[in-house]
C-alpha positions, 0 to 999 in steps of 0.5 A: 500500500505504501508503495502504491501511495508513493507511485500515485504521488509522483504523477500528482506532483508532476501534474501539479508542477505542469499546472504551475508551469502553465499558469497564465502568470508564468506563461506571460512572463516567460513569453515576454522575457523571451520575446524581449531578449530576442528582439534586443539581442538579435540585432546586436549580434547581427551587427557584430557578425555583419561587421566581420563579413566582407563583400567579394569583388562582384558584390554578391558573396561575403567572406570573413575578414577585417577589411571593413574595419581597415577600409573604415580607418583608411577612408578619408571621408569616414575618418573625417566623419568620425572626428566630426561626430566627436566634435559635434557631440562634444560641442552640443554637450557643452552647449546643452549643459550650460543652458540646461544647468543655468535654466534649472538653477534659475527655475529651481533656486531663484525668484525669477518672475513667472518661472512656473509658467516658463518651466513647461515651455523649457521642456517643449524642445524635448518633444519636438523633432530636431530634424524639423528644428534643423529645417527651421534654422536653415530657413532662418540662418542659411547664407542665401535664403535665411530669413535673418540674413535677409533681414540684416541686409535690409535693415543694416545694409550688411554685405554677405551673410551675418549667420551661417548654420550650414556647417559643424557649428550650426549642427552644434547649435541646433543639436545643443538647444534641442537637447538642453531639456535632457540636462534640465531634467537631470538637474532640476529635481536635485536642485529643488531637493537641496538642503538650503543650510549647505548654501547658507553656511557658505554665505555666512562664511562670506562667499558671494552668490556666484562663488556659492553656486559654483563651489557648493550648489553645482558640485552637489548636483554634479552626478546629475549634471554628468549623467545628463551630459553623457546622455546628451553626448551619446544622443548627439552622436546618434542624431541623424536629422540635424547633420543630414540637413545642415552638414551632409549637403555641404561636405560636413559628414558625420557617422550617422549620415555615412551609415545611412549612405552605406545602408540605402545607396544604390551600391549599399554595403550593409556589412560596411554599415555594420562596421560603422554602426559597431564603432558608434555603438562601442562609443555610446556603450562605453559612455553609458557604462561609465554613467551607470556604473561610476556616475549614477551610483555616486550620491551626494547628500543634498537632502537631509532628514529635516523637512524644508523648502529650499530658500529661493535666492533673491536676485534683486534687479538681476531677476529680470535678466534671468527672466530675459535669458529664459525667454530668449531660450524659449524664443530660439527653440520654440517660437522662432523655429515654428514661426519660420516653418509656418511662414515658409509653408505659406509661400509657393517658393521661398526666397528668404523674404516674407512676402504677405501678398504671396501667402497661399494655402495651396501647400496644405491643400496638396498634402492634406487633400491628396492633390498630385498623388504621385508627388505628395503620396509619401507625405500623405502616407506618412501622416496615416502610418505615423498614427498607426505606428504611434498608437499600436507601438505605444500600446504594445510597448506598454503591455511589455512594460507592465509584464516586465516591471512585474517580472523584475520588481515583483517576482524577482527570479533568477533572470531579473538582473539580465532582464533589467540590463536588457531594458537598458540596452536599447536606450544606450544605442543610437536609433540608427545603429539598432535600425541597421541591426534590424535591417540585417536581421529581417531584410530577407523576411516577409515583414521587410517592406511592411509597417511591421518592421517599423513597428518592431524597430520602434518597440525594440528601441523605445519600450524601456521608456515605458518600462521605466515609467511603470517601474517608478510607480510600481516601486512606490506601491506596496505589494500587500494589495496584490498579495491580499487579492491572491490570498482570497483566490483571485487569479494573476490575470484578475489581480493584474486587471483589478488591482495592479493596473489601476494602481499603475495608471499614472505610469502607464499613461505617462509612458504611453503618451511619451512613446506616442510623442516619440513615435510621431517624430522618430526618424533615425530608425525609420530612415533605415527601415522604411520603403515605398508605402511605409513612410512616416511623418519624419520620412515624409519630411525627408522625402519632400526635403530631397525631391520637392520644394522647401515650402512643401517640406515646411508644410508637413513639418508644421503639421507634425509640429502642431500634432506634437504640441497638441500631444504635449498639452494632453500629456501635461493635462493628464500626467502633470508637471511632476511626471517630468521634473520630479 
């Protein structure tokens, strides 16, 4: 009898094990974990492997070798583009750091007038397209058709061009001012939470305002400044739209424009593109490693156990100078670029001068009402495709984010560290690098040439943004409610639907809207993966820029910009300021 009992127990235990294994919770987390691992790791492996494959003399077969790397370092154009990338990234980082830290200090620590109203406007460039910003500044400060140059000629009789953004310094200017909010977001929270007694001690000791700020305030938020600077550096290195508009046509190539050339030209060599992508990927990976392992863990005590509100520094009459400085930043990053593309879009032909008598709505009619379909089709396709990708991509990414956050922060299994690392990898690699890897993996599959490959690229690159938003809320919510639900017999799916998701709504909304905004303006991945019929808003702008007039290009740019601004207003209405600056 005892033997029979033991023999019956084995099947029961085995069946119980199988039932537990195939529970919805285990299946969902396992499937999502495997899927995320596959979509993140596969493109990177493809890049590594592809970089060591060399096209044969006929351009059909491939063999193993280091010829791609050898050619890359010997080719003067590629070598120059490498140094141009370092120069642009360094310059943009310095400019964005100066602007971001100074604006954060003004808004967080001083009595600058209307700083609460100015702060949301400081963040608007974070949501707008740098590519559109480059188009706008080209029409503002190009030597021949620049609105500001023609204004200077007319008002002051200046010969030649007062401004010229069609060079490396123009790329630095546009990239720096549009990435300033990244620095701002890293710094402003620490400044707001700083213990004022630290600065008071310095002031009592005789230090002036400037000395206190430079020797006490800023050193205390140094980890945030350095983290933001590294993010700006790697983001600038991976930026495609700005150097494509302001640099490449005038002989100022960067690595991203060269990768694009190698990937989509008539004599495309994806293996060489892989080697160049690996070079850019290694640069960004090193800096991200430094940020995560050395800078981010450092903590300076800026908050003590005492409750307090940091004292606002009275700038006296200088508060109006601070106000003017902040307004000037908003003017050059938001008001002036939008005004530029709007004015140009109202002209049939842009010659660098505002001619009210020539204002027309014809460009908008051609794009919005499908006039001349053979000419405007990529633009009209782009509007519909971008909304399809933004809505579906954001939804899929948030589903992944919820399940991944649950797996990482609630189950805490053996592979939590690996999953957490995989959620950070896509953020550290430029979009054009990941896009190149995805192209290599899927170019011979049925999804190539469809919206599915763009959707896959978007989700792969940006799902970590949603995961971070959900995780931040999940970590602030106690597990007790979920545990109580399970104890009274509710399934995992029921608990997720009735308890977890309602509690995570702020993070879910924030992540979904943030990714929707990013997908609407995304260019780096789209430019590598799109084909005829799968254009997005950004690639539609690229198409018009290449094959149509500047006026039509600015028309679609205006449409994209106002869609983004409407989404920003919705974002703030639903989520509030704290989701961005806390």
